[in-house]
C-alpha positions as a LaTeX table, in Angstrom:
\begin{tabular}{lrrr}
\hline
Residue & $x$ (\AA) & $y$ (\AA) & $z$ (\AA) \\
\hline
Met1 & $-7.71$ & 1.67 & 7.72 \\
Leu2 & $-9.37$ & 3.72 & 5.17 \\
Asn3 & $-11.10$ & 7.05 & 6.00 \\
Val4 & $-14.66$ & 7.52 & 6.16 \\
Glu5 & $-14.83$ & 9.37 & 2.83 \\
Ala6 & $-13.12$ & 6.45 & 1.20 \\
Glu7 & $-15.17$ & 3.56 & 2.33 \\
Pro8 & $-18.18$ & 4.25 & 0.20 \\
Leu9 & $-15.99$ & 4.46 & $-2.88$ \\
Val10 & $-14.45$ & 1.08 & $-2.19$ \\
Leu11 & $-17.84$ & $-0.41$ & $-1.52$ \\
Ala12 & $-19.34$ & 1.20 & $-4.86$ \\
Phe13 & $-16.33$ & $-0.14$ & $-6.75$ \\
Lys14 & $-16.87$ & $-3.75$ & $-5.26$ \\
Arg15 & $-20.44$ & $-3.62$ & $-6.39$ \\
Glu16 & $-19.40$ & $-2.47$ & $-10.06$ \\
Val17 & $-16.74$ & $-5.13$ & $-10.00$ \\
Ala18 & $-19.52$ & $-7.67$ & $-9.01$ \\
Lys19 & $-21.71$ & $-6.61$ & $-11.86$ \\
Met20 & $-18.98$ & $-7.06$ & $-14.30$ \\
Arg21 & $-18.09$ & $-10.50$ & $-13.12$ \\
Asp22 & $-21.99$ & $-11.48$ & $-13.29$ \\
Arg23 & $-21.89$ & $-10.35$ & $-16.99$ \\
Glu24 & $-18.60$ & $-12.34$ & $-17.33$ \\
Ala25 & $-16.57$ & $-9.21$ & $-18.43$ \\
Pro26 & $-13.10$ & $-10.05$ & $-19.34$ \\
Glu27 & $-10.44$ & $-9.23$ & $-16.67$ \\
Leu28 & $-8.89$ & $-6.66$ & $-18.95$ \\
Glu29 & $-11.93$ & $-4.69$ & $-18.77$ \\
Ile30 & $-11.96$ & $-4.91$ & $-14.98$ \\
Gln31 & $-8.16$ & $-3.89$ & $-14.92$ \\
Ala32 & $-9.04$ & $-1.04$ & $-17.12$ \\
Met33 & $-11.57$ & 0.04 & $-14.71$ \\
Leu34 & $-9.35$ & $-0.06$ & $-11.76$ \\
Glu35 & $-6.60$ & 1.64 & $-13.68$ \\
Phe36 & $-9.09$ & 4.57 & $-14.35$ \\
Val37 & $-10.16$ & 4.94 & $-10.91$ \\
Glu38 & $-6.46$ & 4.66 & $-9.57$ \\
Gln39 & $-5.56$ & 7.64 & $-11.84$ \\
Ser40 & $-8.53$ & 9.74 & $-10.82$ \\
Ile41 & $-7.66$ & 9.08 & $-7.15$ \\
Arg42 & $-3.97$ & 10.12 & $-7.86$ \\
Trp43 & $-5.06$ & 13.44 & $-9.66$ \\
Arg44 & $-6.99$ & 14.36 & $-6.60$ \\
Asp45 & $-5.28$ & 17.30 & $-4.42$ \\
Gly46 & $-5.04$ & 16.63 & $-0.80$ \\
Glu47 & $-6.16$ & 12.98 & $-0.89$ \\
Lys48 & $-4.53$ & 11.20 & 2.16 \\
Asn49 & $-4.08$ & 7.34 & 2.21 \\
Arg50 & $-4.03$ & 7.14 & $-1.50$ \\
Glu51 & $-1.95$ & 3.81 & $-1.42$ \\
Arg52 & $-4.27$ & 2.33 & 1.09 \\
Leu53 & $-7.31$ & 3.27 & $-1.07$ \\
Val54 & $-5.84$ & 1.73 & $-4.16$ \\
Ser55 & $-4.87$ & $-1.38$ & $-2.43$ \\
Ala56 & $-8.40$ & $-1.54$ & $-1.15$ \\
Leu57 & $-9.64$ & $-1.17$ & $-4.52$ \\
Arg58 & $-7.37$ & $-3.80$ & $-6.11$ \\
Thr59 & $-8.71$ & $-5.97$ & $-3.32$ \\
Ala60 & $-12.12$ & $-5.39$ & $-4.24$ \\
Ala61 & $-11.53$ & $-6.05$ & $-7.89$ \\
Gly62 & $-10.00$ & $-9.33$ & $-6.91$ \\
Leu63 & $-6.35$ & $-8.27$ & $-8.62$ \\
Ser64 & $-2.96$ & $-8.28$ & $-7.16$ \\
His65 & $-1.44$ & $-5.53$ & $-5.38$ \\
\hline
\end{tabular}
């Protein structure tokens, strides 16, 4: 289960991915955005449940874990 602070991030990410898919963005563009967000999360100090958050973002993007 994600912490309360992470849920809005996942929902916002899912909306952005949906917009990208609506405009038929290539999968590489979606993958690049996901990788950027993952790196941003990993650089943050004190973030608990990082792997759960990254997993939730990958699921939101429709990409494999």
